[in-house]
N, C-alpha and C positions, 0 to 999 in steps of 0.2 A: 756445158756453158750456156746453151740455149735455154735449158730448164731454169737456171739461176736468173737469166735475164727476164724470163717470163714471170717468175715469182716477184722480182723487183717491180715489174710493171704493174702487176696486180696490187701490190702493196701501195704503190703510188696512186692508183685509181681509188682504192679504199680510203686512203687519207684525204684525197680530194673530195670524195663524196661526204665524208664525215665533216670536213670543214664547211662545205656548203650547207649541210643540215644545221650545224652549229650556228652559222651566220644567220640562218632564218629563225633561230630560237629566240623567243622573247626574253628569256633569262639572260642570254648572252648579250642581247642589245641593252638590257638594263645595266649589266655589269660595266659594259663599255661606256655607257652614258654617265654612270656614277663616277668612274675613274676620270672621265673627261672633266666633269664638274669639279671634282676634287683638285685636279691639276690647275684648272683656271683659278679657283679660289686661292690656292697657294701662290699662284703667280701674281694675283692682283692685290693680295693683302699680306701684311706681315703677321706671322703666326703668333708672335709674342703679344702683339696688340689685341688679337682675337682672344687669347687666353685671359689677358687682363680684363677685357670687357665682360667675359663670362663670370670672372671672379667678382667683379663689382656688381653685376646683375644679381648674383646669388644672394647678396645681402639685402635686396629689396623684398625678399620673401622670408620673414622671420620664422615662419612655420616650417620652412624647408631645412633639413639637415644637410649642409653642404658636404660634398665629397670631392670636389675639385681641388687638386693639389693639397690634399689633407696630409698632415704630419703623422708621424708614428704615434705621437701622443693622442691625437684625435682618434686614431683608429682603435685605441684601447677604450674609448668612451662608449657609454651605452647608446645604442642606436635608438632613434625615435620611431615608435610604432603607433599609428593611429593618433598622432599628436602628442603623445607622452613618451618618456623614456621607457624602454622595456623593463627596466628594473622596478618601476612602479608596480607593474603587474606581478612580477616574480616576488617582490617583497610582500605584496598584498596576499598572494596565495599561501604564504607561510603563516598567516593568522590562524588562531585556534578555530578549527572547524566545528568544535562543540558549541560555539556561540551561535545564537539565533539572530535572524534578521541582519546578517552582515551587510555592510555597505558594499556597493559594487567595486570590482577590482580597479576600475578607473572612475574617479569622481565625475559625475555627469555635468557639473556646472562650470568646468574650467573654460576660461576664455583666452588664455595666453597672456598677451601683454597687458600689464596693469601699471600705468605711469605713477610715479611717486607724487603724493600730495604733500607739499611743505607747509601749506596754510592749514594748520590743524584747527578744526572747529572747537566750539565751546564744549564743556562737559555735558551740557544738556543735549546738544546735537549728537555727540558721540553715543550717549545713552540710547537715543532713538536709532542711530545707525547700526549699533551692535546690540540689539536687545537680548540675543542669545548668549552673549559673552557674560560669564558669571564672575562674581568678585574674585580678585586674584588673577584675572586674565585667563581664566579657565574656559575652555570651549569643548563641547562634544556635540556631534550632529544628533538631532532629535528624530530624524526620519529613519535612522538605521544604526546598527552597532558598529562603531569604528573598528578597523583592523589594526590601528596603530595608536599607542599611548606614548606621547612625545613631550619631553620637557625642553623648552627653549631657554638656554642659560646665557645670560647677558652680563658680563662684567662691566662695572660702571664706577665712574667718579668724575664729578665736575663737568658734566655735559648735559645741562638742562634742556637746551633746545633739541639736541639729538634725541634725548629720551622721549620728548613729546612726539617728534616726527616718526621715530622708529616704532614706538608702541602702537601708534595709530595705524601706520601703514602695514605692519606685520599682520594685523588681524584682517585687513582688507584682502590679503593674499591667502592666509592659512584657513580662514573660515570657509573658503570655497573648496577645500581639499578633503573634507569629511574625515579629519583626523581628530583624535581626542588629545588635546594639547593644553599646556599651561606655559605662560611666559613668566620667567623669573629674572628679575633685575637684582644682581648681587652687588651692593655698593661697599667699597672699602672705606671703613670709618676711621682708620688710624692715619697717621701722618707719614708713614713709611713710603718708600717707592712703590708705585703701582705694581701689584702682583696678579696679573691676569690669570695665570695658570692656577694659582691657589684659589682664586675666586671661582673658577670652574669646579674645583674640588668641593668647595663650600656649597655651591649650587647643586651639585650632584647629591650630597648628603642631605641638604635641606629639602630638596624636591622629592626625593624618594621617601623621606619621612612623612610627607603629606599624601602621597599617592603612589600607586604601583606603576610608575613609568618604566617602559621597556627600552627606550632609546633616548638619546640626548644630542641636541644640536648646540654646538659651541658657536656663539654668534657675536661678532663684533657689533657694537651699537651703531657704527657709522655705515654698516652694510645693509641696504634695503633691497629685498627681492622685488623684481619687476615682471615675473612670469609665473603664473600659478601652476603651470605644468611641471615646474620644479617641485614636485610634491615632497613634503617633509616626512617621508615614510621611514619606518624602522629599517635600517640598512642591514643586509646580509654581510656586507663587507664595509670597512670604514670608508666613508664617502666624503671627499672634498667637494663642497657644493658651490663655492663662489669661483667658478671657472672663468666666467666672463664678467669683468667689472668695468663699467663705463665703456663698453664695447671694445675692451682690450683683454688679452689673455692674462689671467692671474695664476697661471701654472708656470712659475719661475724655474722650477726644477722638479723632477719626478716625485720626490718625497715631500714636496710642499703641501702643508696641511693647514694653512692660516686662513683668516677671514671668516668663513663659515664652513664648519665641518660637522660630521655626525658619526656616532658609533652606537652600537647597541649595548645593553647592560652587561652582557657576558664579556664583551671586548673591553669595556671600561674597567671591570674588576680584574680581568686577566693581566692587564698591563699596569695595575696599581694606580690608575688615574694619571693625572699630571704631576710633574715635580712641583714641590712647594718652595723651591729655592730661587726662583727667577724674579728678583726684585728689580724693577725697572723694565724698559722695553727691550724685547728681542730674544729669539732663540727658543722660547718655551714650546712653540709649535714644532720645531725640529726635534726637540727632545721627545715630545709625545709621538711624533712620526717614527722615530728610531725605536721607541718601545713597541709600537705596532709591528714594525718589521721584525724585531727580535722574536716575537711570538708567532710569526708566520702569517700576519695579516697584510694583504696587499691593498693599497689605496685605490679607490674606484672613483671615476668621474663621469658625469653626464655630459651630453653634447653642449658645446658653447652656445648653441642656438636656444637652449632651454635654461641652463644654469646661469641666469643673468641677474646682475645686481648693479646698483649705482651706489656711489659713496657720497656721504654728506661731508661738506667741506670742514676740514679741521687742521690744526697745526700738529705736525708730526713730532712725536716725543724724541728726546735724545736717547740713543741706544745705551744700554747698560755696558759699562766697561768690563764687567765680570762675566758677561753672557757666554763668550766663547770658552773661557776657562771651565765653566760649568758644563757646557755642551760636550767638551772633549772627554769628560769623565762620566757621561750619562749612564753608561752600561754598568758601572760599579754601584749605582744608586737605585736601580730599578726596583729591587725588592725591599728597600728600606726607606725610600723617599717617594711619598705619594699619598694615597688614601689612608694607608695604614699608619702614617706618621702625621696626619693632619691635625693641627691644633689651631683653634680660633675661638672667639667669643661672639655669640650672636647678641648684638646690641638692641635690635628691634626687628619686627616683622609686621608688615601691613598688607592687607589684601585690597589693593586698589582696583578700580574698574578694569583697567587694561593690563595689569601685571601684579605679580606678588613682589613686594619690595623687601629685601633682606639687607640689613645693615650689619656688617661684621668687622670686628677688630681682628686682624690677621696675626697679631702677636708676634711681630718679627723679633727673633732672638737678638739680644744686645751683645 
């Protein structure tokens, strides 16, 4: 019994000594002080208010990719490395290494935010501002060999003011990105309902007949990019580009592919392009998205801090009454409705300063 009491006494002395040593430790004092400050802050301030303050503050730094309270959708986006999305670098690395004097993986002249200019200057001023833009809206960097050959396809009808603003501003952004690109405005010349998807197919056929483009950006004319870090590279995966529009999310659901999107040539051919049957507004992007999913392609998005656009004011079109009926039967038409069934008549083609204009009769069946 006496031995057990002695052992307990020795343990007590050891614990007491350890406690005194720990109390004198700087690390221990730091931990205690930190916990005290943390407790005081929580007592003095409401945690929800603090979180909201941090969220608001994060928007003051457009170069910073926010991670506070990020959604699952945001977590699937490309992280921003050294100011640009990491897929800009990975896409650039896939360029043909046999080419000489390749442009850098990251364009050196990117500045980030580029506000839209709605006061479009005269043709003479535009000529001086873009001396390296060739007829037809073609551009390639002179200082190096571009890693990307990109066709910008823009369906169009009856939006003269939008056309001037878009074609002027798109070059202000893309010319800084060291990509080999051309801007194609495909106008519907018949009186049938507007067929945006079929115009994309026409643009694909016409642009590839003029040059060996390797990727294609499907671009609404009222969507203007405002951040040159959103580089129009040839995507390894189908890329929905207009993630942030007017400072609001444009990712309405995971399969959404509207506004501005990009695919490479292999992907476009694999899914047989867009459907030709969507006359009137709505659902053609969903049809194309379903085609991509059918062939195993997953839609990719960049950070909302980089994939930024503004929209030009316009009157929304009335949705087509047949759009959902067509969409419900999309899978039965993939192999027979698309590029391999495309019929149209090219009425005119002109190589203007800022774009190639293609006028087409889409020949809607009676």
